[in-house]
FIBAMAR-632790 format. One record per residue (C-alpha): x, y, z. Coordinates in steps of 0.5 Angstrom, whole numbers, padded with zeros to 4 digits, always signed. Example, Ala and Ser with C-alpha at 12.3 -4.5 7.8 and 13.67 -1.06 7.14 Angstrom:
<pts>
+0025-0009+0016/+0027-0002+0014/
</pts>
This chain:
<pts>
+0040-0014-0032/+0036-0019-0029/+0040-0025-0027/+0036-0032-0029/+0038-0038-0025/+0037-0043-0031/+0036-0051-0028/+0043-0053-0026/+0046-0058-0030/+0047-0062-0023/+0039-0062-0023/+0039-0067-0029/+0043-0072-0025/+0038-0071-0019/+0032-0072-0023/+0033-0073-0030/+0030-0067-0033/+0024-0066-0028/+0027-0058-0028/+0028-0058-0035/+0023-0052-0037/+0023-0049-0030/+0027-0042-0029/+0028-0037-0023/+0029-0030-0024/+0032-0026-0018/+0031-0019-0018/+0030-0013-0013/+0031-0005-0011/+0036-0002-0007/+0034+0005-0005/+0037+0010+0000/+0037+0017+0001/+0036+0023+0006/+0030+0026+0009/+0030+0033+0013/+0023+0034+0016/+0019+0037+0021/+0012+0035+0024/+0012+0039+0030/+0018+0036+0034/+0023+0041+0030/+0027+0039+0024/+0029+0032+0024/+0035+0029+0019/+0035+0022+0018/+0038+0016+0013/+0032+0013+0010/+0032+0007+0006/+0026+0005+0001/+0024+0013+0000/+0022+0012-0007/+0021+0005-0008/+0021+0000-0002/+0027-0004-0002/+0026-0011-0004/+0030-0018-0006/+0025-0022-0010/+0025-0029-0013/+0020-0031-0019/+0019-0038-0022/+0015-0041-0027/+0015-0047-0031/+0011-0049-0037/+0006-0055-0036/+0003-0056-0043/-0003-0054-0047/-0001-0046-0046/-0001-0047-0038/+0004-0045-0033/+0005-0045-0026/+0009-0040-0022/+0011-0037-0016/+0013-0030-0013/+0017-0029-0006/+0019-0022-0004/+0023-0020+0002/+0023-0013+0004/+0029-0010+0008/+0032-0003+0011/+0038-0001+0008/+0040+0004+0013/+0041-0002+0019/+0040-0008+0015/+0034-0011+0018/+0029-0015+0014/+0023-0011+0015/+0017-0008+0011/+0019-0001+0014/+0025+0003+0014/+0028+0007+0021/+0023+0012+0023/+0022+0018+0028/+0016+0017+0033/+0010+0012+0032/+0007+0014+0025/+0005+0007+0021/+0003+0010+0014/-0003+0007+0011/-0009+0006+0015/-0009-0001+0017/-0014-0005+0013/-0015-0013+0011/-0008-0016+0011/-0004-0010+0013/-0002-0011+0020/+0004-0015+0018/+0011-0011+0019/+0007-0004+0021/+0011+0000+0026/+0009-0001+0033/+0011+0005+0036/+0016+0008+0041/+0017+0014+0045/+0017+0020+0040/+0023+0022+0037/+0026+0015+0038/+0029+0012+0032/+0026+0005+0031/+0025-0001+0026/+0020-0007+0027/+0022-0013+0024/+0017-0017+0020/+0016-0024+0016/+0021-0027+0011/+0017-0026+0005/+0012-0020+0008/+0012-0016+0001/+0009-0022-0003/+0009-0029-0002/+0004-0033-0007/+0004-0038-0012/-0001-0039-0018/-0003-0042-0025/-0004-0038-0031/-0006-0039-0039/-0010-0036-0044/-0016-0036-0039/-0013-0032-0034/-0009-0033-0028/-0011-0035-0021/-0006-0034-0015/-0006-0035-0008/-0002-0032-0002/+0000-0025+0000/-0001-0021-0005/-0003-0014-0008/-0010-0011-0007/-0014-0008-0012/-0015-0001-0010/-0007-0001-0009/-0006-0004-0016/-0011+0001-0019/-0008+0008-0015/-0001+0006-0016/-0002+0005-0024/-0003+0012-0024/+0001+0015-0019/+0007+0020-0021/+0011+0018-0015/+0010+0011-0017/+0007+0010-0010/+0013+0013-0007/+0016+0019-0003/+0012+0024+0001/+0007+0026-0004/+0005+0019-0006/-0003+0018-0007/-0003+0013-0002/-0002+0018+0004/-0009+0021+0002/-0013+0015+0000/-0012+0011+0005/-0016+0008+0011/-0024+0006+0011/-0022-0001+0007/-0016+0001+0003/-0011-0004+0004/-0004-0005+0000/-0004-0012+0001/-0008-0018+0003/-0006-0024+0007/-0009-0031+0006/-0012-0029-0001/-0014-0032-0007/-0015-0028-0014/-0017-0029-0021/-0015-0024-0026/-0018-0025-0033/-0014-0024-0040/-0014-0018-0043/-0020-0017-0048/-0020-0011-0052/-0016-0007-0047/-0020-0009-0041/-0018-0013-0035/-0022-0015-0029/-0021-0019-0023/-0024-0021-0016/-0021-0024-0010/-0023-0027-0003/-0019-0027+0003/-0020-0031+0009/-0017-0026+0014/-0014-0027+0020/-0015-0035+0020/-0016-0036+0028/-0018-0043+0026/-0023-0043+0031/-0031-0041+0031/-0030-0038+0038/-0027-0031+0040/-0020-0030+0042/-0016-0025+0045/-0015-0019+0041/-0010-0014+0041/-0012-0010+0047/-0014-0012+0054/-0021-0012+0053/-0021-0013+0045/-0023-0020+0042/-0022-0023+0035/-0027-0028+0032/-0026-0032+0026/-0029-0027+0021/-0023-0022+0023/-0020-0019+0017/-0024-0023+0012/-0025-0019+0005/-0028-0019-0002/-0025-0015-0007/-0026-0013-0014/-0023-0009-0020/-0024-0007-0027/-0018-0004-0031/-0018-0001-0039/-0011+0000-0042/-0010+0002-0049/-0005+0007-0052/-0005+0013-0048/-0011+0012-0044/-0012+0008-0037/-0018+0007-0033/-0019+0003-0026/-0024+0002-0022/-0023-0002-0015/-0028-0004-0009/-0026-0007-0002/-0031-0010+0003/-0027-0012+0009/-0028-0013+0016/-0024-0010+0022/-0019-0014+0026/-0022-0014+0033/-0027-0010+0037/-0028-0009+0044/-0035-0011+0047/-0034-0007+0054/-0033+0000+0050/-0037+0006+0050/-0043+0005+0045/-0043-0003+0047/-0039-0006+0040/-0042-0012+0038/-0038-0014+0033/-0033-0013+0028/-0032-0006+0024/-0035-0007+0017/-0031-0003+0012/-0033-0001+0005/-0029+0003+0000/-0029+0005-0008/-0023+0008-0012/-0023+0010-0019/-0016+0012-0022/-0015+0015-0029/-0009+0018-0033/-0008+0020-0040/-0001+0021-0044/-0001+0027-0048/+0007+0025-0050/+0010+0031-0048/+0006+0030-0041/+0002+0026-0037/-0004+0027-0033/-0007+0023-0028/-0013+0023-0022/-0016+0019-0017/-0022+0019-0013/-0023+0015-0006/-0030+0014-0002/-0030+0009+0004/-0034+0009+0010/-0033+0004+0017/-0039+0002+0021/-0038-0001+0028/-0044-0006+0030/-0047-0003+0036/-0043+0003+0036/-0045+0010+0038/-0048+0015+0034/-0043+0019+0030/-0045+0026+0028/-0043+0028+0021/-0041+0035+0018/-0048+0035+0015/-0051+0035+0022/-0054+0028+0021/-0053+0022+0026/-0051+0016+0023/-0051+0010+0028/-0045+0006+0028/-0041+0010+0023/-0034+0011+0025/-0031+0014+0019/-0034+0017+0012/-0028+0019+0008/-0028+0022+0001/-0021+0024-0002/-0018+0025-0009/-0011+0027-0012/-0009+0030-0019/-0002+0029-0022/+0002+0031-0027/+0009+0028-0030/+0013+0031-0035/+0019+0028-0038/+0025+0032-0041/+0030+0027-0043/+0034+0024-0038/+0029+0028-0033/+0022+0027-0031/+0019+0032-0026/+0013+0030-0022/+0008+0033-0018/+0001+0031-0014/-0004+0035-0011/-0009+0031-0006/-0015+0033-0002/-0018+0029+0004/-0025+0030+0007/-0027+0027+0013/-0035+0028+0013/-0035+0027+0021/-0036+0033+0025/-0029+0033+0027/-0027+0035+0020/-0020+0031+0020/-0019+0034+0013/-0012+0036+0010/-0009+0038+0003/-0002+0036+0001/+0002+0038-0005/+0009+0035-0007/+0014+0036-0013/+0020+0033-0015/+0024+0030-0020/+0028+0024-0022/+0034+0024-0026/+0036+0017-0030/+0044+0015-0029/+0042+0009-0033/+0036+0004-0035/+0037+0002-0028/+0039+0007-0023/+0036+0014-0022/+0037+0020-0017/+0031+0023-0014/+0029+0029-0010/+0022+0031-0008/+0019+0036-0003/+0012+0035+0001/+0008+0040+0005/+0001+0038+0008/-0004+0043+0011/-0008+0040+0016/-0015+0042+0019/-0015+0044+0027/-0018+0037+0028/-0013+0033+0024/-0008+0029+0028/-0004+0023+0027/-0008+0018+0031/-0014+0022+0029/-0013+0021+0021/-0009+0027+0020/-0004+0028+0014/+0003+0026+0016/+0009+0025+0011/+0010+0018+0009/+0015+0014+0004/+0014+0008+0000/+0015+0004+0006/+0010+0007+0010/+0014+0011+0015/+0012+0017+0018/+0014+0023+0022/+0009+0023+0028/+0005+0030+0029/+0006+0034+0035/+0000+0038+0035/-0007+0038+0032/-0007+0042+0026/+0001+0042+0025/+0003+0042+0018/+0009+0038+0017/+0014+0038+0011/+0020+0034+0009/+0025+0034+0003/+0027+0028+0001/+0034+0026-0003/+0036+0019-0006/+0039+0014-0011/+0035+0008-0013/+0038+0002-0017/+0034-0004-0020/+0037-0011-0021/
</pts>
């Protein structure tokens, strides 16, 4: 049961009813388990937290301000149960960072360590979500760190609810895909005949200067437009049907003017993501399709698999997933197949298949398990975009060699409050 902190009686002594209609809800998820996986270094068995859902402690507050309007906020902190650190990632082996970096995803990613060394990187206080907004019959407007449209659309149909090794995001990430956006304002319309649309803008890195500044590498630079993003989404939900379409247009984080190809500015990422599901009652089918590309101004020509030259194009990705959920009493069986097609000549392609189950011990507690297997093409490697086992917290097992096919078995328990 969610615990509500209704305005305390003592608050009335302090401000005479200023808090009379406000309340704060404390909520969270505690998820812990064991993973046994092999990505080329031999089998690694480790305690993992946040495998099926990222561990979190959150606070939601809302106050009615009249005329059907209310103001609200969400503050959500991630943590690793296995070592108690405040982080957006749990402990991991190697240097995997999960979803490819996009606008606003740089906070809390793994920074790397020697292969096979357990490490956790700390992050900001409310790094999962930190936003405030106002809402009414006209819709809602939120400002702060918040979920990005492409993530919301794909998570809505993901049989694994954006968790475990076979979640949709490990196939669809990169080339503009982002889980969250920093410094973002988002408008969401009210639902009209099942339709909802949203549009948002992120001011990006906010260097607070018009001049280029030092980037993340010895010769890289970051300018005032770094990580800026324009995003939009349209969804339809009615009865058993769901459909979502999202678009991201994001800038890169930094560029190297001395690099081969004479880069002259930030990379431009554009992506589209569509998702759909239909609940037949005895089972639910879902699917997603993603297309994204990255163009580097002044970059070198990249040879595409079609033997065509594309000036400055450094990524051209097509990907899709197919999923199924089968409820059986307290059990739910989930399965996802994913395919990622790299259109460059390197053909950093992979497919993945994951099957798992969940058993509800109660309305708030469940046991879960899943087995995931990747099949990487010879051109695929972790640094080059190959498939790698990830969890809800974006931790991965680094690939040992190009073309290695990683696999993992994940078991655990999740409790919501």
